[in-house]
N, C-alpha and C positions, 0 to 999 in steps of 0.2 A: 481599494482600487488595485487591479492587477497590472503589472507591467506587460505591455503588449510584446516587448522584445523577448521576455522569458517564455512566451507562448510559442515562439516561432523558431527556436533552436532546432536545427535538423542535423542528422548525421553528416559529417564532413565539415561543418562549420567550426570556427575557432573561437574559443573563449580563453583569453590570456594565451598561455603557451600550449593549451590542450586542444586536441581535435575531438569533437563529440562523436561517439560511435552509436549510441542508442540511449533511449530513456529507461531508467531503472524504476522510478516510483515518483509519485506526486502526493502532496498533502496540502493543508490549508495555507501554509506560508511559503513553501518551497517546492522545487522540483529537483530531482536527482538524476543525473545522467552518468552513463558509463563513458569515460573519456580516456585519452592516451596522450602522453607527453611525446615530444620529438624523439626522446631516447627510448621510447617504447614502454614506459611505466604506465600501468593501468590504474586509474583513480576513479573514485566516486565524486562527481562534480555536483555540488549543491548550489542552486541558484535561487535567489529570493524572488517570489512572484508578485509581491504587493508593493505599492508605492506609498505605504504608510510610513510616516516619520518614526513612529514607535516601533514598527517592525524592522526598519533599517537599524535603529539603535540596538534592538535585541540581536539582530544578525551580527552587528559589529561586536557585541559582547560575546556571542557564541564563538566567533573566530578568535577573539582574544583568549577566551577560556580554553578552547581546543588547542591553541598553540602552546599554552602553559603546561599541558598534561603530557607526561612521558611515562609509558608503561607498556609491558608486554601485552597486557590484556585490554588495551584501548586502541582505537584506530587513530593513527597520527595524521596531522595536517601536513600536506605536501606543499601547498601554495594557496594563496587567497588574495582577493582584492575586494574588501568590503566597501570600498569607496567608489567602485565602478558604477556606471549607469545602471546596470543590473548586477548587484553584488553577488559574488560567488566565492566558494571555498572548495578546494580539492583535498580529499582525504584518501588515505590508504583504502584500496578496494579489498573487501573481505568477501570472497564468494562462498558464503555459508548461510544456512537458514537460521531464523531466529528461534529462540526457545519456545515462543508461542506457536510457531509453525510446527516445530518438532513434537510438542505435546499433542497438538490437534491431529497430526498425521500418524504418530507412532506411540502415543500413550505416555504414561508417567515414568519417572525414574526410580530405580532402586536406591538403597542407602549409600552404597559405595560411589555410584555414579553421581548422586546428588551431592555428596561431600566434595567430590572432585570439582564439580561445577561451582559449588559454593566457595571453595578456596580461590578459584580464578576470579570470580566476581568480587570477592572481598579484596583481592589484590588490586583489581581495577579501581574499586572505590577508594582504597588506600592511596592510589596514585593521584586521584582527584583531590582528596583531602590534604595530601602533602603539598599540592599546588595552591592550597587555600580556597578550594572550590567545593561546593555542594551540588550534587547532580540534580536532585529534586524530581527526577522522573525515571528512576530505576523500575523497570517492569519487563515482562517477558519479551515484548516486541522490540525492546531496546538492547537486547543482548543477543549477539550472533554467536554461533557455536561451530567453528571449525574443529577438527580433531585435535589441533594443537592446544585448544583451550578457549574459553569464552572471551568475547570482545564486547565491551560496553561502549555504546555509541550514543550520539545526540546529547552530549553533556554540555551544560551551560546555557540551555535554552528554556528550561521548564518554567521559569518564572513568567514566561509569556502566556502560560495557560491561565484562564479564568475558570476555575473548577465548577462554578455555579452556572455558567452561561451556555456552554456548547455541548452537544451530544458527543462530539469526538473526544471530550475530556473524560468520558466514562472510564476508558482504559487507564487513565492516570489516577482517577479517584479510587479505583479498586485496589491500588497498590500504594496509595498515599498514606503518610503518617497522620495520626490524629491531629497533631498541631498544624500540619500543612492544610488539612481539610478545614480546620477552623479559621484559616487565614492568618495564623500567627507566624512570626519569624521562624524559619527553618534552619536547622544546623546539621552537623555531620550525623547526629543520631537519627535524623529523619531519613537519611539514605539507608540506615541499617534496618529501619522498619520496612522500607520498600524492598530491600534485599530479602528479608525474612518472608514477606508476602509473596515474592517471586519464587522463593524456594518452596513455599507451601503449594503454590500452583504446580510446580514441577512434581511434587510428591502426590498430590491429590487430584489435580486436573481442573481446579477452579480457584478463584481468589478466596481469601479467608473470610467470606461473608455468606450467610445463609440465603437461600433463594435468590442467588445472584442473577438468575435469568429472568425473574419475574418482577423484582422491585424497580421502582422508578429511580431516576437519576438523583432526585432530591432525597429520597429515602436512603440511597446508598451514601450520599454525602453526609447525612446525619449519622449513620452507623459508623462511617469512617471517623467523623469528628468526635464521637463519644467512645471510640474503641470497642464497639459492639461487634467483636469478631466471632466467627464460628470455626473452630479448629477440628471439628469432627472429621474422622477419616484419616488423620495424620498418623502414620505408622509410629509406634512407640520408640523405635530405634532412632527416629528423626526428631523427636520432641526436644532433646537437649540442644540441638542445633537451631531449630526453627523458632520455638516458642519464646526464648529470651529476646529475639529480635522484635517480636510483636508486642512487647510490654508497652502498656499505655504511658508509662513514665520514661521519657527520653533518657534520663540519667541511668536507668537500669538496663538499657540495651547494651549488648556487647560492642566492642570496637572492631574494626576490620582485622586488626592483628590478633585479637582473641578468636575470631572466627577462623582465621588461617591456622592458628595453633590447634584449635579443636579439630579441624579437618585433618591436619597432619597426624594427630594422635590416632584418629579413627582409621585413616588409610594406611599408615605406616610408610616408611621411606620407599619401599619397593613398589607398593601400589601407586603411590603418588607419582613415581618416576615413569610408570608405564604410560601415562597420559590417557587421553580419551579412548584410544583403541583398546586399552587394557581394562577399562571399567565400565564403559558405556554398553548398553544393550545392543545387540546386533541390529535391531530395527533402527536404532538411532545412528549407528555408524554407517549402515547401508544408506540411509536417507541423506546423511551428511556427504558421503562420497558421491552419491548420485547427483546431489545438488551441485557439488563442485564440478563434476564432469559435464553436466548440462551447461553450466555457465562458462566453462572453459570452451566448450564446443560453440556456444553462442558468441563468445568473444571472438573466436576465429572467424565465424561467419560475418560478424559486424566489421571486423578489420578488412576482410576481403571486399565487402560491399563498399566501404568508404575509400579504401586504398587500392581498389582494383584498377585494371588497365584504363577504364574510361573515367576514373575519378581519382586522380593522384592525391597523395596526402598533402596537407597544407605545408607551406615552407617552414622549416625549423626556425626557432627563435623563442626566447624567453621574455616574458613581460616582467621587467625589473620593477623594483619598488616605486619608481617614479614614472614608469612607462604606462600610459593608460591602456586599459583593456579595449580591444577592438569593439566599437559600438555595434550592437545588434540592430539591424535595420527594422523598419516598420513592417508589420505583418502583411502578407500578401492579401489580395482581395478575397481569396477563398477562405481566409481565416474567419470570416464572418458569414452572414447569410448569402448563399449563392442561388437561392430559389427564386421563384416569381415574387414580385413585390407585394402581390395581394395575399400571400401566405404569411401568417405571423407565427412567432414562436408560442408554444403553449405557455400559459401563465406560470411564472415562478421558475422557469428553466433558464439558467444562465445564458447570456447572449453568445458566449464563445462556443456554444454547441451549434453546429451547422445545421441549417435547414436546407435540404437539397431539392433541386428541381425534379420533376417527374422522371422516374427511371424506366427505361425500356418502353415498349408500346403498351404494356399492361398498366402503367401508371402507378408504380410503387414509389412511395416517398420514404426517405430514410432520414432520421434525426438521431442525435446523440451518438455519433460514431466516436469510438474511443481510441486513445493512443495505446498501443499494445507493447507489453514487455517482450523483448525479442526471444526470451527463453521459454515462454509458454508453449508447450507442445514440441519443443526442440529436443532431439535426442530420443533414442529408442525406436525400434522398428515397429511399424504399423502399416496396415493396408491403406492404399490410397483412398481418400474419401472418408476415412475413419477419424472422427474427432478424438482428442485426448480424453474427453468425457462426453457422454451423450448430450446432445443439444436439444433444448425444448423450445417450442414456439407456443406462447401462452397469451391469452387475451388480457389486455391492459384494463384495469379498473380505475386506477388513479396514479398520479405521479407528483413528485415534489422535488425541490432542489436539495442537494446535499445527500449524505448517506442515510440509509434507512435506520430508524431506531431499533432497539431490541424488540423482539416479538411482544405484542401486547402493551407496549409502552408508547405514550403520546410523544410525538416528535417535538423538537425545539425549532421554531421557525427560523429561517435564514433572514437576518435583517436586510440583506441586499436583494432578496427575492420579493416576489409579489404573491406568495402562497395564500395569504389571508388579508382581509381588510386592515387588520391591526397586527402585523407580524410580531410585534414585541410582546403582546399580551395574550394572543389567542393560540393555544396549543394545536398542533396538527393532529389529525386522528391517529389512533394507534394502528400499527401494522400487524395483521393476523400472522400467526406463526407459519412459516413456510411459504409466505406469499410476498415477501419483500425482497427485491433484488437491487443491488447497488452497482453502479458503474465502477470500473477500476480506478478512475480518477476521483471517485467519491463526490461527484458533482450532481448526480441524478439518482433518485430512488424511484423505482417503478413498483407499484403494488398490482399484482395480477389477480384476475377473477378466480373464483373457486370452481374452475372447470378443468377438464382433463388436458386439453390442448393436444399438441403433437410432439412426440419424442422421436428424435432421429439419431440412430446409432451409426448410420453410415450414409453418406451422400454418394450418388453416382459419380459426381464430379465436383471439384472445388477449384476455382481459378481466380487469380488476381490479374487484372488487365488494365491497360491504359484507356481511360474513358475521355476522349477528346472533348465532347460537348460539355462535360463537367469540369474540364481543365484539371483533371486529377486521375487518381486510380480508383478502381472499384473491385468489389469481390462478388462473384456470382456462384450460386450453388445450383446443382441439378439433382432433383430428388429421384429416388428409386420409385418404381411404379406405384406401389401401395401407399407410400408416403406422399407422392404427388397428388393423389386423389384427396387424401386427408388435408393436405395443405390448401388445395383449392377450396374445399368445404370451409376450412377455417377462415380463409381470407374473405370468402363470401359472407360468412356470419358476422364479421366485424365491420364490413363496408357499409357506410351510410349512418353509422352511429355517431352521436356527438363526440367531439374530442374530450378526453383522450381515449375513450372507449373504442374508437375506430382504429386502434393500433394493436400491434403484436409486440410482445417482448421476446427477444431471443436470448435465452439464459443458459447457464451452464453451472452445474453443481448446486449447492444449497442456496447461494445468495449472490451469484455473479451475473451481472447484466452485460451481455455482449453488445447488443444494439437494440434500439426501439424503432419500429417502422410503422408508419401510418398508411392505411390502405384507402385508395380511391376507386377500387374496382376489384372484382374477383380475378384471381390469377389461375389460369387453367393450363398453362403450358408446361408444367412440371419443372419449372426453373424460376429463379428470382435473383435479382441483384439486391443484396441485403445491405450493402454499404457502398458509398461513393464519395468523391471529393477528398479522397485520402492521399497522403504522400505515398511514394512507392514502398518504403519500409513498413509503414502502417498497414498497407494492403497485404504485403507478404506475411506479416506477422499474424494478422487476422485469418488469412487463408490457411496458414499453417495450423492454427488452433482448430480450425474446422476440418482439417484433414487433407490439405493439399499435398500432392506428391512432391 
């Protein structure tokens, strides 16, 4: 069960001493916000979403573990209240991309750069081990990389993962030690296997298992448990660094200090002293600096929105150890269904997704409106109406709760959903490659039909506006003439079909779902409201992604 309060935190609200500026990310257990202290310190504020006693215990342990760790290559805890109505923890904000993002966007690393990253990661792991902790979830998405050196995040929480149960655990399985995959007690050597698997990913561009894109979750778990790794493609110069970490025998794996020493011998004092700017490929340094600049710019915008003339900052004050965090009030009425009572949510879609009333005279219905990260599309010059990536309007074939599984793999049902008569035993159908799109909050997977749809590289106009009948904000797009005709034809084609095939998915990139809209009539006016019932920041962010000036 999710806390209603954690769903309703909005920019300008206070959590402890911190003023929330914007949402950063969300996951199965928590949501992370960008926030600011009265003195102006920026933090990443993590809040627990669930009301599970077990999740609360794990969150308390995460806070305790994070407070014990001190190191240059970890993100330090600034403040926390794990006993609050909605538990929270504020950590140092690191405006840097993850190793996973960098490999996906910029390619693999060469030997010098990889040794430099390895040394920083090993030092971070050493900091944890010195505090008596085992990370248990070292992987590319849990390592941020500013030019100063890697930062290991999310320590102390990985024992919450059930590697055999959820699709979201696949990222963990691909980097887990054999003993961890077998469910055996894990120790410091387990982190060293995960470190080696992460380094292999940086060097080769995949986890150390063959056919990683095609195998099932259970097969991957078996391979991890038996140590059936595939190290083909690893450059010979990196074998002495990476392969010992992947040893099936935990006692044969190197220690963090041995990795640090090995990397220092490879780099030499002068190379190590230069830092990331001296050894990273220019593609990586450019991406890191661009990421920092975009987030710095987004931070300024967020501060102006929250602390502008019509919205003064919250009064200073620190929540001391015995001072309770300000309770977060109940969600507003618009946090749930705002549409006509005769309209029901599609089966299996979480109730927190809004079903909105008919939009405009054409009768467009919008569902699944997402919360947007404020820096998507922020920064860089572009023409008005030009999305940061082309936007596609595709016919919906099916949908399910949760994130889409890997292409060709059967999904794991959500026990809280109603996707199948027996969600615990009946697997969901596989998603064909290139046809599954997941919402940013990972609560909805839409599978599109094998049709062309409509691709829009530029809108005539994109606006966010106050929509009084819906008691919120909406986003409207106006199509250019050629696209307007194709959009009208597309809306007419899906109108009248049984749900969910009477809907269009608005997508971007290879797998990102922007919104899902159901049609009750052909739209011929060359324009459409594609989202409504939003907060003002949500609407602005979505409009910016679509190319609003």
